PDB file of N, CA, C and O in Angstrom:
ATOM      1  N   MET A   1       5.762 -13.953 -29.176  1.00  0.00           N
ATOM      2  CA  MET A   1       5.844 -12.473 -28.997  1.00  0.00           C
ATOM      3  C   MET A   1       4.470 -11.851 -29.069  1.00  0.00           C
ATOM      4  O   MET A   1       4.233 -10.851 -28.392  1.00  0.00           O
ATOM      5  N   SER A   2       3.522 -12.405 -29.877  1.00  0.00           N
ATOM      6  CA  SER A   2       2.243 -11.769 -29.933  1.00  0.00           C
ATOM      7  C   SER A   2       1.478 -12.029 -28.611  1.00  0.00           C
ATOM      8  O   SER A   2       0.645 -11.194 -28.259  1.00  0.00           O
ATOM      9  N   LYS A   3       1.701 -13.120 -27.862  1.00  0.00           N
ATOM     10  CA  LYS A   3       1.065 -13.216 -26.494  1.00  0.00           C
ATOM     11  C   LYS A   3       1.468 -12.122 -25.520  1.00  0.00           C
ATOM     12  O   LYS A   3       0.693 -11.575 -24.735  1.00  0.00           O
ATOM     13  N   ILE A   4       2.838 -11.846 -25.663  1.00  0.00           N
ATOM     14  CA  ILE A   4       3.301 -10.693 -24.740  1.00  0.00           C
ATOM     15  C   ILE A   4       2.609  -9.451 -25.124  1.00  0.00           C
ATOM     16  O   ILE A   4       2.085  -8.754 -24.255  1.00  0.00           O
ATOM     17  N   MET A   5       2.574  -9.115 -26.426  1.00  0.00           N
ATOM     18  CA  MET A   5       1.904  -7.811 -26.817  1.00  0.00           C
ATOM     19  C   MET A   5       0.476  -7.702 -26.482  1.00  0.00           C
ATOM     20  O   MET A   5      -0.052  -6.629 -26.190  1.00  0.00           O
ATOM     21  N   GLY A   6      -0.198  -8.931 -26.531  1.00  0.00           N
ATOM     22  CA  GLY A   6      -1.549  -8.924 -26.153  1.00  0.00           C
ATOM     23  C   GLY A   6      -1.770  -8.664 -24.689  1.00  0.00           C
ATOM     24  O   GLY A   6      -2.696  -7.971 -24.270  1.00  0.00           O
ATOM     25  N   PHE A   7      -0.869  -9.258 -23.928  1.00  0.00           N
ATOM     26  CA  PHE A   7      -0.897  -9.038 -22.487  1.00  0.00           C
ATOM     27  C   PHE A   7      -0.659  -7.608 -22.135  1.00  0.00           C
ATOM     28  O   PHE A   7      -1.315  -7.040 -21.263  1.00  0.00           O
ATOM     29  N   VAL A   8       0.324  -7.010 -22.850  1.00  0.00           N
ATOM     30  CA  VAL A   8       0.591  -5.581 -22.512  1.00  0.00           C
ATOM     31  C   VAL A   8      -0.545  -4.758 -22.899  1.00  0.00           C
ATOM     32  O   VAL A   8      -0.873  -3.832 -22.157  1.00  0.00           O
ATOM     33  N   ASN A   9      -1.233  -5.004 -24.059  1.00  0.00           N
ATOM     34  CA  ASN A   9      -2.472  -4.173 -24.377  1.00  0.00           C
ATOM     35  C   ASN A   9      -3.534  -4.381 -23.450  1.00  0.00           C
ATOM     36  O   ASN A   9      -4.264  -3.431 -23.169  1.00  0.00           O
ATOM     37  N   GLU A  10      -3.723  -5.560 -22.915  1.00  0.00           N
ATOM     38  CA  GLU A  10      -4.782  -5.846 -21.861  1.00  0.00           C
ATOM     39  C   GLU A  10      -4.442  -5.100 -20.568  1.00  0.00           C
ATOM     40  O   GLU A  10      -5.344  -4.589 -19.903  1.00  0.00           O
ATOM     41  N   VAL A  11      -3.214  -5.031 -20.218  1.00  0.00           N
ATOM     42  CA  VAL A  11      -2.789  -4.228 -19.033  1.00  0.00           C
ATOM     43  C   VAL A  11      -3.048  -2.802 -19.186  1.00  0.00           C
ATOM     44  O   VAL A  11      -3.568  -2.148 -18.281  1.00  0.00           O
ATOM     45  N   ARG A  12      -2.698  -2.296 -20.317  1.00  0.00           N
ATOM     46  CA  ARG A  12      -3.091  -0.836 -20.656  1.00  0.00           C
ATOM     47  C   ARG A  12      -4.495  -0.589 -20.527  1.00  0.00           C
ATOM     48  O   ARG A  12      -4.864   0.383 -19.867  1.00  0.00           O
ATOM     49  N   ALA A  13      -5.336  -1.361 -21.085  1.00  0.00           N
ATOM     50  CA  ALA A  13      -6.780  -1.291 -21.009  1.00  0.00           C
ATOM     51  C   ALA A  13      -7.278  -1.240 -19.655  1.00  0.00           C
ATOM     52  O   ALA A  13      -8.120  -0.411 -19.310  1.00  0.00           O
ATOM     53  N   GLU A  14      -6.759  -2.142 -18.843  1.00  0.00           N
ATOM     54  CA  GLU A  14      -7.185  -2.163 -17.444  1.00  0.00           C
ATOM     55  C   GLU A  14      -6.720  -1.054 -16.636  1.00  0.00           C
ATOM     56  O   GLU A  14      -7.439  -0.616 -15.738  1.00  0.00           O
ATOM     57  N   LEU A  15      -5.532  -0.545 -16.889  1.00  0.00           N
ATOM     58  CA  LEU A  15      -5.034   0.691 -16.249  1.00  0.00           C
ATOM     59  C   LEU A  15      -5.898   1.922 -16.537  1.00  0.00           C
ATOM     60  O   LEU A  15      -6.026   2.808 -15.691  1.00  0.00           O
ATOM     61  N   LYS A  16      -6.479   1.971 -17.715  1.00  0.00           N
ATOM     62  CA  LYS A  16      -7.314   3.165 -18.025  1.00  0.00           C
ATOM     63  C   LYS A  16      -8.594   3.135 -17.265  1.00  0.00           C
ATOM     64  O   LYS A  16      -9.255   4.156 -17.077  1.00  0.00           O
ATOM     65  N   ARG A  17      -8.963   1.878 -16.800  1.00  0.00           N
ATOM     66  CA  ARG A  17     -10.269   1.782 -16.069  1.00  0.00           C
ATOM     67  C   ARG A  17     -10.026   1.963 -14.596  1.00  0.00           C
ATOM     68  O   ARG A  17     -11.003   2.025 -13.850  1.00  0.00           O
ATOM     69  N   VAL A  18      -8.856   2.050 -14.134  1.00  0.00           N
ATOM     70  CA  VAL A  18      -8.573   2.183 -12.678  1.00  0.00           C
ATOM     71  C   VAL A  18      -9.081   3.512 -12.208  1.00  0.00           C
ATOM     72  O   VAL A  18      -9.017   4.486 -12.958  1.00  0.00           O
ATOM     73  N   SER A  19      -9.584   3.596 -10.996  1.00  0.00           N
ATOM     74  CA  SER A  19     -10.025   4.830 -10.469  1.00  0.00           C
ATOM     75  C   SER A  19      -8.831   5.304  -9.601  1.00  0.00           C
ATOM     76  O   SER A  19      -8.648   4.852  -8.471  1.00  0.00           O
ATOM     77  N   TRP A  20      -8.026   6.232 -10.172  1.00  0.00           N
ATOM     78  CA  TRP A  20      -6.807   6.778  -9.470  1.00  0.00           C
ATOM     79  C   TRP A  20      -7.165   7.804  -8.496  1.00  0.00           C
ATOM     80  O   TRP A  20      -8.050   8.611  -8.784  1.00  0.00           O
ATOM     81  N   PRO A  21      -6.553   7.853  -7.348  1.00  0.00           N
ATOM     82  CA  PRO A  21      -6.864   8.895  -6.296  1.00  0.00           C
ATOM     83  C   PRO A  21      -6.412  10.240  -6.729  1.00  0.00           C
ATOM     84  O   PRO A  21      -5.432  10.360  -7.464  1.00  0.00           O
ATOM     85  N   THR A  22      -7.080  11.235  -6.308  1.00  0.00           N
ATOM     86  CA  THR A  22      -6.688  12.654  -6.570  1.00  0.00           C
ATOM     87  C   THR A  22      -5.391  12.903  -5.732  1.00  0.00           C
ATOM     88  O   THR A  22      -4.992  12.099  -4.889  1.00  0.00           O
ATOM     89  N   ARG A  23      -4.778  14.054  -6.025  1.00  0.00           N
ATOM     90  CA  ARG A  23      -3.593  14.460  -5.344  1.00  0.00           C
ATOM     91  C   ARG A  23      -3.774  14.758  -3.895  1.00  0.00           C
ATOM     92  O   ARG A  23      -2.882  14.528  -3.078  1.00  0.00           O
ATOM     93  N   ASP A  24      -4.983  15.295  -3.561  1.00  0.00           N
ATOM     94  CA  ASP A  24      -5.351  15.552  -2.212  1.00  0.00           C
ATOM     95  C   ASP A  24      -5.595  14.288  -1.440  1.00  0.00           C
ATOM     96  O   ASP A  24      -5.166  14.194  -0.290  1.00  0.00           O
ATOM     97  N   GLU A  25      -6.231  13.355  -1.983  1.00  0.00           N
ATOM     98  CA  GLU A  25      -6.454  12.023  -1.248  1.00  0.00           C
ATOM     99  C   GLU A  25      -5.150  11.298  -1.121  1.00  0.00           C
ATOM    100  O   GLU A  25      -4.952  10.655  -0.090  1.00  0.00           O
ATOM    101  N   LEU A  26      -4.203  11.335  -2.099  1.00  0.00           N
ATOM    102  CA  LEU A  26      -2.928  10.737  -1.996  1.00  0.00           C
ATOM    103  C   LEU A  26      -2.126  11.410  -0.832  1.00  0.00           C
ATOM    104  O   LEU A  26      -1.532  10.757   0.025  1.00  0.00           O
ATOM    105  N   VAL A  27      -2.163  12.715  -0.880  1.00  0.00           N
ATOM    106  CA  VAL A  27      -1.271  13.357   0.235  1.00  0.00           C
ATOM    107  C   VAL A  27      -1.956  13.143   1.650  1.00  0.00           C
ATOM    108  O   VAL A  27      -1.264  13.021   2.660  1.00  0.00           O
ATOM    109  N   GLY A  28      -3.282  13.103   1.682  1.00  0.00           N
ATOM    110  CA  GLY A  28      -3.927  12.790   2.977  1.00  0.00           C
ATOM    111  C   GLY A  28      -3.522  11.351   3.518  1.00  0.00           C
ATOM    112  O   GLY A  28      -3.111  11.145   4.660  1.00  0.00           O
ATOM    113  N   ALA A  29      -3.693  10.404   2.555  1.00  0.00           N
ATOM    114  CA  ALA A  29      -3.359   8.964   2.910  1.00  0.00           C
ATOM    115  C   ALA A  29      -1.953   8.868   3.334  1.00  0.00           C
ATOM    116  O   ALA A  29      -1.682   8.215   4.342  1.00  0.00           O
ATOM    117  N   THR A  30      -1.027   9.465   2.651  1.00  0.00           N
ATOM    118  CA  THR A  30       0.335   9.339   2.906  1.00  0.00           C
ATOM    119  C   THR A  30       0.681   9.997   4.348  1.00  0.00           C
ATOM    120  O   THR A  30       1.447   9.466   5.152  1.00  0.00           O
ATOM    121  N   THR A  31       0.082  11.099   4.540  1.00  0.00           N
ATOM    122  CA  THR A  31       0.317  11.744   5.864  1.00  0.00           C
ATOM    123  C   THR A  31      -0.192  10.820   7.028  1.00  0.00           C
ATOM    124  O   THR A  31       0.522  10.649   8.017  1.00  0.00           O
ATOM    125  N   VAL A  32      -1.415  10.228   6.915  1.00  0.00           N
ATOM    126  CA  VAL A  32      -1.781   9.386   7.909  1.00  0.00           C
ATOM    127  C   VAL A  32      -0.930   8.211   8.070  1.00  0.00           C
ATOM    128  O   VAL A  32      -0.676   7.824   9.211  1.00  0.00           O
ATOM    129  N   VAL A  33      -0.471   7.612   7.067  1.00  0.00           N
ATOM    130  CA  VAL A  33       0.449   6.477   7.168  1.00  0.00           C
ATOM    131  C   VAL A  33       1.720   6.876   7.849  1.00  0.00           C
ATOM    132  O   VAL A  33       2.227   6.128   8.684  1.00  0.00           O
ATOM    133  N   CYS A  34       2.294   8.108   7.504  1.00  0.00           N
ATOM    134  CA  CYS A  34       3.527   8.510   8.099  1.00  0.00           C
ATOM    135  C   CYS A  34       3.384   8.769   9.605  1.00  0.00           C
ATOM    136  O   CYS A  34       4.275   8.433  10.386  1.00  0.00           O
ATOM    137  N   ILE A  35       2.234   9.379  10.011  1.00  0.00           N
ATOM    138  CA  ILE A  35       1.964   9.613  11.362  1.00  0.00           C
ATOM    139  C   ILE A  35       1.801   8.400  12.167  1.00  0.00           C
ATOM    140  O   ILE A  35       2.346   8.337  13.268  1.00  0.00           O
ATOM    141  N   LEU A  36       1.084   7.416  11.704  1.00  0.00           N
ATOM    142  CA  LEU A  36       0.973   6.099  12.251  1.00  0.00           C
ATOM    143  C   LEU A  36       2.211   5.381  12.478  1.00  0.00           C
ATOM    144  O   LEU A  36       2.441   4.751  13.510  1.00  0.00           O
ATOM    145  N   VAL A  37       3.043   5.490  11.450  1.00  0.00           N
ATOM    146  CA  VAL A  37       4.414   4.664  11.556  1.00  0.00           C
ATOM    147  C   VAL A  37       5.268   5.366  12.655  1.00  0.00           C
ATOM    148  O   VAL A  37       5.983   4.673  13.379  1.00  0.00           O
ATOM    149  N   ILE A  38       5.215   6.703  12.800  1.00  0.00           N
ATOM    150  CA  ILE A  38       5.907   7.333  13.923  1.00  0.00           C
ATOM    151  C   ILE A  38       5.391   6.916  15.242  1.00  0.00           C
ATOM    152  O   ILE A  38       6.158   6.583  16.145  1.00  0.00           O
ATOM    153  N   ILE A  39       4.021   6.927  15.379  1.00  0.00           N
ATOM    154  CA  ILE A  39       3.436   6.598  16.664  1.00  0.00           C
ATOM    155  C   ILE A  39       3.814   5.221  16.942  1.00  0.00           C
ATOM    156  O   ILE A  39       4.327   4.997  18.038  1.00  0.00           O
ATOM    157  N   PHE A  40       3.633   4.217  16.085  1.00  0.00           N
ATOM    158  CA  PHE A  40       3.837   2.825  16.474  1.00  0.00           C
ATOM    159  C   PHE A  40       5.330   2.634  16.745  1.00  0.00           C
ATOM    160  O   PHE A  40       5.675   1.811  17.594  1.00  0.00           O
ATOM    161  N   ALA A  41       6.229   3.347  16.074  1.00  0.00           N
ATOM    162  CA  ALA A  41       7.731   3.266  16.269  1.00  0.00           C
ATOM    163  C   ALA A  41       7.981   3.780  17.689  1.00  0.00           C
ATOM    164  O   ALA A  41       8.837   3.236  18.385  1.00  0.00           O
ATOM    165  N   ALA A  42       7.260   4.808  18.136  1.00  0.00           N
ATOM    166  CA  ALA A  42       7.543   5.342  19.397  1.00  0.00           C
ATOM    167  C   ALA A  42       7.044   4.397  20.494  1.00  0.00           C
ATOM    168  O   ALA A  42       7.733   4.209  21.497  1.00  0.00           O
ATOM    169  N   ILE A  43       5.822   3.781  20.317  1.00  0.00           N
ATOM    170  CA  ILE A  43       5.359   2.848  21.177  1.00  0.00           C
ATOM    171  C   ILE A  43       6.224   1.638  21.331  1.00  0.00           C
ATOM    172  O   ILE A  43       6.471   1.189  22.451  1.00  0.00           O
ATOM    173  N   LEU A  44       6.690   1.100  20.241  1.00  0.00           N
ATOM    174  CA  LEU A  44       7.554  -0.055  20.254  1.00  0.00           C
ATOM    175  C   LEU A  44       8.929   0.199  20.884  1.00  0.00           C
ATOM    176  O   LEU A  44       9.487  -0.649  21.580  1.00  0.00           O
ATOM    177  N   GLY A  45       9.423   1.340  20.626  1.00  0.00           N
ATOM    178  CA  GLY A  45      10.678   1.822  21.220  1.00  0.00           C
ATOM    179  C   GLY A  45      10.553   1.917  22.697  1.00  0.00           C
ATOM    180  O   GLY A  45      11.459   1.511  23.425  1.00  0.00           O
ATOM    181  N   ALA A  46       9.453   2.444  23.168  1.00  0.00           N
ATOM    182  CA  ALA A  46       9.298   2.566  24.652  1.00  0.00           C
ATOM    183  C   ALA A  46       9.049   1.228  25.258  1.00  0.00           C
ATOM    184  O   ALA A  46       9.525   1.007  26.372  1.00  0.00           O
ATOM    185  N   MET A  47       8.349   0.305  24.641  1.00  0.00           N
ATOM    186  CA  MET A  47       8.119  -1.068  25.119  1.00  0.00           C
ATOM    187  C   MET A  47       9.565  -1.738  25.242  1.00  0.00           C
ATOM    188  O   MET A  47       9.902  -2.355  26.252  1.00  0.00           O
ATOM    189  N   ASP A  48      10.380  -1.566  24.141  1.00  0.00           N
ATOM    190  CA  ASP A  48      11.666  -2.135  24.167  1.00  0.00           C
ATOM    191  C   ASP A  48      12.517  -1.600  25.384  1.00  0.00           C
ATOM    192  O   ASP A  48      13.165  -2.375  26.087  1.00  0.00           O
ATOM    193  N   ALA A  49      12.490  -0.413  25.570  1.00  0.00           N
ATOM    194  CA  ALA A  49      13.286   0.255  26.637  1.00  0.00           C
ATOM    195  C   ALA A  49      12.832  -0.293  27.951  1.00  0.00           C
ATOM    196  O   ALA A  49      13.690  -0.608  28.775  1.00  0.00           O
ATOM    197  N   VAL A  50      11.446  -0.449  28.249  1.00  0.00           N
ATOM    198  CA  VAL A  50      10.923  -0.937  29.384  1.00  0.00           C
ATOM    199  C   VAL A  50      11.291  -2.444  29.637  1.00  0.00           C
ATOM    200  O   VAL A  50      11.644  -2.855  30.742  1.00  0.00           O
ATOM    201  N   PHE A  51      11.189  -3.155  28.624  1.00  0.00           N
ATOM    202  CA  PHE A  51      11.550  -4.667  28.693  1.00  0.00           C
ATOM    203  C   PHE A  51      13.071  -4.798  29.015  1.00  0.00           C
ATOM    204  O   PHE A  51      13.497  -5.616  29.829  1.00  0.00           O
ATOM    205  N   THR A  52      13.870  -3.920  28.306  1.00  0.00           N
ATOM    206  CA  THR A  52      15.248  -3.996  28.520  1.00  0.00           C
ATOM    207  C   THR A  52      15.735  -3.696  30.018  1.00  0.00           C
ATOM    208  O   THR A  52      16.685  -4.294  30.523  1.00  0.00           O
ATOM    209  N   LEU A  53      14.999  -2.723  30.669  1.00  0.00           N
ATOM    210  CA  LEU A  53      15.207  -2.385  31.985  1.00  0.00           C
ATOM    211  C   LEU A  53      14.872  -3.502  32.903  1.00  0.00           C
ATOM    212  O   LEU A  53      15.567  -3.810  33.871  1.00  0.00           O
ATOM    213  N   LEU A  54      13.686  -4.138  32.524  1.00  0.00           N
ATOM    214  CA  LEU A  54      13.176  -5.285  33.428  1.00  0.00           C
ATOM    215  C   LEU A  54      14.143  -6.463  33.303  1.00  0.00           C
ATOM    216  O   LEU A  54      14.441  -7.094  34.317  1.00  0.00           O
ATOM    217  N   ILE A  55      14.606  -6.763  32.208  1.00  0.00           N
ATOM    218  CA  ILE A  55      15.538  -7.816  31.938  1.00  0.00           C
ATOM    219  C   ILE A  55      16.834  -7.620  32.737  1.00  0.00           C
ATOM    220  O   ILE A  55      17.349  -8.503  33.423  1.00  0.00           O
ATOM    221  N   LYS A  56      17.316  -6.354  32.576  1.00  0.00           N
ATOM    222  CA  LYS A  56      18.618  -6.144  33.239  1.00  0.00           C
ATOM    223  C   LYS A  56      18.445  -6.096  34.671  1.00  0.00           C
ATOM    224  O   LYS A  56      19.433  -6.404  35.338  1.00  0.00           O
ATOM    225  N   ASN A  57      17.287  -5.742  35.335  1.00  0.00           N
ATOM    226  CA  ASN A  57      17.086  -5.767  36.698  1.00  0.00           C
ATOM    227  C   ASN A  57      16.863  -7.304  37.147  1.00  0.00           C
ATOM    228  O   ASN A  57      17.257  -7.659  38.258  1.00  0.00           O
ATOM    229  N   ILE A  58      16.285  -8.127  36.348  1.00  0.00           N
ATOM    230  CA  ILE A  58      16.150  -9.493  36.676  1.00  0.00           C
ATOM    231  C   ILE A  58      17.480 -10.273  36.656  1.00  0.00           C
ATOM    232  O   ILE A  58      17.800 -11.020  37.580  1.00  0.00           O
ATOM    233  N   VAL A  59      18.162 -10.089  35.678  1.00  0.00           N
ATOM    234  CA  VAL A  59      19.461 -10.764  35.390  1.00  0.00           C
ATOM    235  C   VAL A  59      20.526 -10.197  36.320  1.00  0.00           C
ATOM    236  O   VAL A  59      21.390 -10.936  36.790  1.00  0.00           O
ATOM    237  N   GLY A  60      20.482  -9.013  36.566  1.00  0.00           N
ATOM    238  CA  GLY A  60      21.438  -8.435  37.494  1.00  0.00           C
ATOM    239  C   GLY A  60      22.396  -7.590  37.041  1.00  0.00           C
ATOM    240  O   GLY A  60      23.207  -7.099  37.826  1.00  0.00           O
TER     241      GLY A  60
END
């Protein structure tokens, strides 16, 4: 049990040294990620539609 408590104390000490992002940085990064996900989803959806049409035309 003492090893577990030692580990938890070390984790707490490390978390105090972490450089956490500010709220503005976090919101900015989240916005960029959401926009990129939407863009890539649209691109992949369009590619899927094009390939589906091609396959349907080839197969008949």
